[in-house]
C-alpha positions, 0 to 999 in steps of 0.5 A: 908754744902754748901761748902761740897756739892760743893766740893762733886759735883766737885769730882763726876763730875771729877770722872764721878760719876753722876747717875740718877734713875727712878722707885722704887729703893731706894737700888740702890740710897743708894748704889751709894750714899755710893760710892760717886756718886751724883744723878741727880734727875728726874723731877716729870714726870720721864723723863730725857731730855737734858738741852736746850741751855746754859742759864740754864748752866750759871744760874746753874754755877752762883748759884754754884759759890756764890749764897748761898741764891739762893742755899738755895731757890733752896733746898726749891723748890726742896723738895718734888719732889722726889716720892720715898722720903719716901722709901729713908728716910728708907734706905738712912740716911747717909746724909739729903735729903736737901744736896742731893737735893742741889747736885742734883740741882748742877748737873742738867746740867751734863749728867749722867754717870750711869742710872738705869731706869724702861723704856728706852722710857722716856729717851731722845734718844740724851741724852741716847747715851751720858750715859756711863752705862745703865741698860736696852737693847732696843728691848727685844720683842723676849726674854721678851714677851710670843709671842716673846720667843715662836717664838724665841725658835722655831729656837733653832735647828739653834743655839744648838743641843738641843731639845726644848721640854726638857725644854720649855712646848709646845707653839703656837701663836694663830692667826698665821695660821700654828701654830694654825693648829699645836696646833689643831693637838697637842691637839688631839694627847695629848687627845689620849695619855691621854685616854690611860693613863686613860685606864691604870689607870682604876680599874673596873669602878673607876677612880684612884685619882679623887676628888670631884669638888667645890660646886661653880664654880663662881670665880670673875675675873677668866675664869673657864674651863669645867674641873671644871664642876660636875664630880663624882669620879666614873661613874654614873649608866647608863653612856655611854660606849665607847668600841671603844675609846681605839682602836681609841686612840691606832690607833692614837698613833701608827700612831704618833709613825710612824711619830716620827720615820720618817716612813712617810718620803716618804708619800705625803698625809697629816699626818694620825694623822689628818684623821685616825678618826673622831676627833670631835666625839672622843674629845667629848667622851674623854671629857665625860671620862676624865672630867665627869667620863664616863666608858671605856671598854677594854680587858686585851690585850688592857690594855697591848697594852696601856702600851706598846704604852705609853712606846714607846711614852715616849722614843720619847716625852720628855714631856709625863711625865708632861702631866697628863690625863686632857689635860689642856692648859694655854692661856696667853696674849702675852705682859702682866705681873704679871699673868694678863689675863691668862686663863686655858682651857681643850676643843679645842673649848674654845681655838679656840674661844679666837683665833678669837680675835687674830690678822690676820694671816698676822700680825707679833704680836699675842695677845695670846699664848697657852702653855701646862700646866704642870699637873705633877709637884712637889708641896711642902706640896701639894701646887704649887710653881714656882722659880724666878731666876735672871741673868745678861747679860753684853754684847750681842756681845760677849754674856756674861751671869752671873747667880745668885746663890740665888733665891726664890720660890713663893707659891700659896695660896690654895692646888694644884688641877687639878679639881679646876682651881682657880688662888689661886691654879695655878698662883704663881705671887705675884701680884695675890696671894696677893688678897687671904688673907685667912689662909693657909690650911697647916700651913707649907706653909709660910704665906708670900708665899715666900721661899729662895732657901736655905729653898727649899734645906733644904726641899729637904734634908728632902725628901732624895733628897738633891742633886737634887738642884745642880745636876738637877735643877740648871744645867737645869735652866742654860741651859734653860736660855742660850738656850733662850739667844742664840736664841734671841741674834741677835734680841736684841738691843745691846749697849756697856756699857749697862747691864740688870738684868732679872728674869726667871720663872721656874716650877719644874716637879716631876722628879725635871726637871725645865721647863722655863715659861718666862723671865722678863725684869726689874723684880720687886725689891719691897720686898713682904716678909722678904726673898725678902727684903734680896735677892732683896737688895743683887742682886742689890748690887751684880749687881752694883759690877758686872757692876761698881766695877769690871771695876776698879778691876776685882778681886773684890767680885761680891757676888752671881754672877757666870759667866755662859757663855762668848762667844768667840770673833769673829776674826775681818775681815781685812779691804781690802778697796773698790778697788777690782781688779783681775789681770791676763794674756791673753793666747796666742795660741802657 
């Protein structure tokens, strides 16, 4: 066994097949070992550092050359150091752990040729520069934080002739003065549009499609919005009438249409949308109508005007169809993941209260972003879901992107409701939903709250929308991912030999249009269901095929990956040196 280990190590060093893994990735470890790679195991603190001096190297060489007793002792000492040993035994049973511990000991002085890590900050920077292939890129803030993506996508028009509002719900960074003012104006205009929708939906004094609120508003760990306050399904006797509200909303929307159609291009005064009505009073009365069932008074002519204005707004505003009529916004901590700290709000003062805790206007990073909540979304069996879609970037210059054809859906635990804003109904993150162990109200929703894209396609086929996946959803997701990458390409730390697997999260609108929510670096590979156990293993296998096998064999199988985009290489400039000179002749007078 010792001789076998030594020969295997010598071959791996010669073929440059030494790897290191940091984090819960037993599949990666198993697949690399099956390819003949040898692991340089990390110490207990998970930090990979360059070995200091030559003494350690000579010590290892001495043991490797003939110190059988010392090798056996090293194996015993190394046992138990691997934090992922239990998972590895389940998935890596070809060789015993002892032989792998021994081979790891023999390569402790070797620089890994391949590194799969959960974070770059734990890797010695001098050593990192010598590793040929790494699964992470540095400086991903512009792409993989909510604040960074919000800011980056605002520059989309410099890179692509695409309207940001066709795939990314409106988003603002709180605490940044200009953006906070833009959010306030957006919130007000959205309230005016929502009021017109409510006016059109009025039938007598009844609101169409309302439901009773929950008996209790107390949900541990969740910030409740005013939308969940007591709200009857019809106006109470004696509730106030607002005969002027519809007229004011029409005035605001007409002014906004003028701005959208550039009819205000020569005006020096502030936007009339900010000054044409008393906004504080308007919003309070809108809350009474939208959230408390107060009645509206409007004539038949006004109703027709509302329909006309909404139709014209729909031609100008790509997101009118996802707005609903409750003006719900979602606040997210800028740099947190797994649904932590997310708050829903329906009142402007709620949002601004949070913004007071943000960084100063001059600071570069804001603590919160606020984004328009997608109220009109596609549900399955009345339950909200989102899609986790993988893609790999193998180069930033030129940008090279690979799209994974398989993905999975994540369900909420409770039926979707805009009147009940518990996380069980609105946050699809697995780490959030696993807190809720109650039985599903609809038995058709999977108990593990996960579907594969194949199951989703079968569901769409039963609805008579079989072509929506390939004709609308997949092209929309591809375009959104590429747009985000184009905006951030120059801000990410590019490194030849690196690659990264990303996970993009999407919601689907009622028209099957995908809406990008965020992009995650280092997406979880821990299986939470039978579906994710299979798909996560597959995407790791295919990623290794893409970044390792394809180097030696460009025609090898790369599984479910397909090339999404490869940027044309920019022609290199001719080197002209530093000595620049202009030659000429003086002109003599005739």
